[in-house]
C-alpha positions as CSV (number, residue, x, y, z in Angstrom):
1,M,-210.7,-18.6,242.4
2,D,-209.1,-21.6,240.1
3,E,-212.1,-23.8,241.5
4,L,-214.8,-21.3,240.9
5,E,-213.2,-20.8,237.2
6,N,-213.1,-24.6,236.6
7,R,-216.7,-25.0,238.0
8,L,-218.2,-22.4,235.7
9,F,-217.3,-24.4,232.7
10,S,-220.2,-26.5,233.5
11,L,-222.3,-24.5,235.8
12,P,-224.3,-21.2,234.3
13,N,-223.9,-19.0,237.5
14,W,-222.5,-18.7,240.9
15,G,-223.8,-17.0,243.9
16,Y,-225.6,-17.1,247.4
17,I,-228.9,-18.2,248.0
18,I,-230.5,-15.5,250.5
19,Y,-233.3,-16.2,252.7
20,R,-235.6,-13.4,253.7
21,T,-237.4,-13.8,257.0
22,T,-238.5,-10.3,257.8
23,Y,-241.5,-8.6,256.3
24,T,-242.5,-5.4,257.4
25,A,-243.5,-2.3,255.1
26,E,-240.1,-0.9,256.2
27,S,-238.3,-3.9,255.0
28,D,-240.2,-4.1,251.6
29,T,-238.9,-0.5,251.0
30,A,-235.0,-1.3,252.0
31,F,-234.6,-4.9,250.7
32,P,-233.7,-4.5,247.0
33,R,-231.1,-1.7,248.2
34,I,-229.8,-4.3,251.0
35,I,-229.0,-6.8,248.1
36,K,-227.5,-4.2,246.3
37,Y,-225.4,-3.4,249.1
38,I,-224.6,-6.8,249.9
39,E,-223.6,-7.5,246.3
40,T,-221.6,-4.4,246.2
41,C,-219.4,-5.6,249.3
42,L,-219.0,-9.0,247.9
43,K,-217.9,-7.4,244.4
44,N,-215.4,-5.1,246.0
45,E,-213.6,-7.8,248.2
46,F,-213.8,-10.1,245.0
47,F,-212.1,-7.8,242.7
48,T,-209.5,-6.6,245.6
49,E,-208.4,-9.7,246.2
50,V,-208.6,-11.5,242.8
51,T,-206.7,-8.9,241.1
52,Q,-203.9,-9.3,243.4
53,Q,-203.0,-12.4,242.0
54,P,-200.4,-12.3,239.5
55,R,-202.4,-14.8,236.9
56,Y,-205.5,-12.4,237.0
57,R,-203.9,-9.0,237.6
58,N,-204.3,-8.2,233.5
59,S,-206.9,-10.5,232.9
60,D,-210.6,-10.3,231.8
61,I,-211.4,-13.5,233.7
62,P,-212.2,-11.8,236.9
63,T,-214.6,-9.7,235.0
64,E,-216.1,-12.8,233.2
65,I,-216.5,-14.7,236.5
66,W,-218.1,-11.8,238.4
67,S,-220.5,-11.4,235.2
68,K,-221.8,-14.9,236.3
69,Y,-222.6,-14.0,240.0
70,Q,-226.3,-14.0,240.7
71,S,-227.9,-13.8,244.4
72,N,-231.2,-16.2,244.4
73,I,-233.7,-14.4,246.3
74,I,-236.1,-16.6,248.5
75,E,-238.8,-14.7,249.9
76,D,-242.3,-15.8,250.8
77,P,-243.9,-14.2,253.8
78,I,-246.4,-17.0,254.4
79,Q,-243.8,-19.6,254.7
80,F,-240.8,-17.6,256.0
81,D,-242.1,-14.5,258.0
82,E,-240.1,-14.7,261.1
83,A,-239.2,-18.4,260.4
84,P,-236.4,-19.8,262.8
85,L,-232.9,-20.9,261.7
86,E,-233.8,-24.5,261.5
87,T,-236.8,-24.1,259.3
88,I,-234.9,-22.4,256.8
89,R,-232.1,-24.9,257.3
90,A,-234.9,-27.9,256.3
91,H,-236.0,-26.0,253.6
92,F,-232.2,-25.2,252.2
93,E,-231.4,-28.9,252.6
94,A,-234.3,-30.2,251.0
95,W,-233.7,-27.9,248.1
96,V,-230.1,-28.8,247.9
97,D,-231.0,-32.5,248.1
98,S,-233.8,-32.0,245.1
99,Q,-230.6,-30.5,242.8
100,G,-228.8,-33.8,243.7
101,M,-226.0,-31.1,244.8
102,R,-225.0,-32.1,248.3
103,D,-221.5,-31.2,249.2
104,R,-220.7,-30.3,245.5
105,F,-220.6,-26.4,245.2
106,N,-220.2,-23.7,247.5
107,K,-223.8,-22.5,246.5
108,Y,-225.6,-25.6,248.2
109,R,-223.1,-25.8,251.3
110,V,-224.2,-22.5,252.7
111,C,-227.1,-19.8,252.4
112,L,-227.5,-16.3,254.0
113,I,-230.3,-15.1,256.0
114,I,-231.7,-11.5,256.2
115,D,-234.0,-11.8,259.2
116,D,-235.1,-8.6,261.8
117,E,-231.6,-8.8,263.6
118,S,-229.8,-8.5,260.4
119,F,-232.3,-6.0,258.7
120,R,-231.4,-3.4,261.6
121,T,-227.9,-3.3,260.5
122,L,-228.2,-3.3,257.2
123,K,-231.5,-0.9,256.2
124,D,-229.3,2.3,256.1
125,A,-226.5,0.9,254.6
126,P,-225.1,3.0,251.4
127,V,-225.0,1.6,248.4
128,E,-223.4,4.1,246.5
129,N,-220.5,4.7,248.5
130,A,-220.2,1.0,250.4
131,E,-216.6,1.6,251.3
132,S,-217.4,4.7,253.4
133,D,-218.5,2.8,256.4
134,I,-216.1,0.1,257.0
135,D,-216.3,0.8,260.7
136,E,-220.2,0.0,260.6
137,L,-221.6,-3.4,261.8
138,R,-223.7,-4.9,259.1
139,F,-223.9,-8.5,258.8
140,V,-226.1,-11.1,257.5
141,K,-226.5,-14.5,258.9
142,A,-224.8,-17.5,257.1
143,L,-226.2,-21.0,257.5
144,E,-224.4,-24.3,256.5
145,A,-226.4,-27.0,254.9
146,F,-225.8,-30.6,256.6
147,P,-223.3,-29.2,259.3
148,I,-221.7,-31.8,261.5
149,R,-222.7,-31.5,265.1
150,D,-223.1,-33.7,268.4
151,S,-224.8,-32.7,271.4
152,L,-221.6,-31.2,273.0
153,D,-220.8,-29.0,270.2
154,T,-220.8,-25.3,270.6
155,F,-221.1,-24.6,266.8
156,P,-224.7,-24.2,266.3
157,G,-224.4,-24.7,262.7
158,W,-224.4,-20.9,261.6
159,M,-223.0,-17.5,262.2
160,K,-223.0,-13.7,261.9
161,C,-221.1,-12.8,259.0
162,W,-219.8,-9.3,258.1
163,T,-220.8,-8.1,254.8
164,R,-217.3,-7.2,253.9
165,T,-216.3,-11.0,254.4
166,L,-218.6,-12.6,252.1
167,W,-216.2,-13.1,249.5
168,F,-214.0,-14.9,252.2
169,L,-216.6,-17.1,253.5
170,W,-217.6,-18.4,249.7
171,E,-213.7,-19.2,249.2
172,N,-213.6,-20.8,252.4
173,M,-216.8,-23.0,251.9
174,G,-215.2,-25.1,249.2
175,D,-216.1,-28.7,249.1
176,G,-215.0,-30.7,252.3
177,E,-214.6,-27.3,254.2
178,E,-216.8,-26.7,257.3
179,M,-218.1,-23.5,258.9
180,R,-217.0,-24.7,262.1
181,Q,-213.7,-23.5,261.3
182,L,-214.7,-20.2,260.7
183,Y,-216.5,-20.1,263.5
184,D,-214.2,-20.9,265.9
185,M,-212.0,-17.7,264.3
186,I,-214.7,-15.5,265.7
187,D,-213.6,-13.0,268.3
188,D,-209.8,-14.1,268.2
189,I,-209.0,-10.8,266.8
190,P,-211.9,-8.3,267.0
191,I,-211.7,-5.7,264.0
192,F,-213.5,-2.8,265.9
193,P,-215.2,-2.6,269.3
194,G,-218.7,-3.8,269.0
195,F,-218.1,-6.6,266.4
196,E,-217.8,-9.3,269.0
197,G,-219.6,-12.2,268.0
198,V,-219.6,-11.6,264.4
199,F,-217.2,-13.6,261.8
200,C,-215.1,-10.9,260.4
201,G,-212.5,-12.8,258.4
């Protein structure tokens, strides 16, 4: 949180880059609502955690920081419809390098992907009452830019991420951190039956 506050003195906003790789009539209708749901989950977790810290408990700073959150949606059915994750990685990494921001801020270290598999878990998510479905598995795919891997590595460079842990993911993808550390936590303590294989914090 302190790092994010400091970075926003020089950066205009913060937030996830979100790629859409499913394009159907159903997803066209649901996609704007899904983005609102994701942002609601992130906002709820952000304020729940941050306002527990004595420094921010009675401060306007969390509200000011949240006001600078901005989802950046990348959608192009010609380029990205059913695109594999490695295609998304190549595009994301090229964009990061074009900004000269490799390993310089969380926004440029991890992106989110809503593909058909993720969409099926999110399409009926209740935006207005996001807290009501805590036992429902709704996830996006989180992909790391420039992951360090070798031929024997079990970490694929991405993971499924429960929407309720997106703030935790952001916190833990600070400069120098690797997603593999979070990936290795998957299934250590499953929160609910059926959540196996999904990062839940």
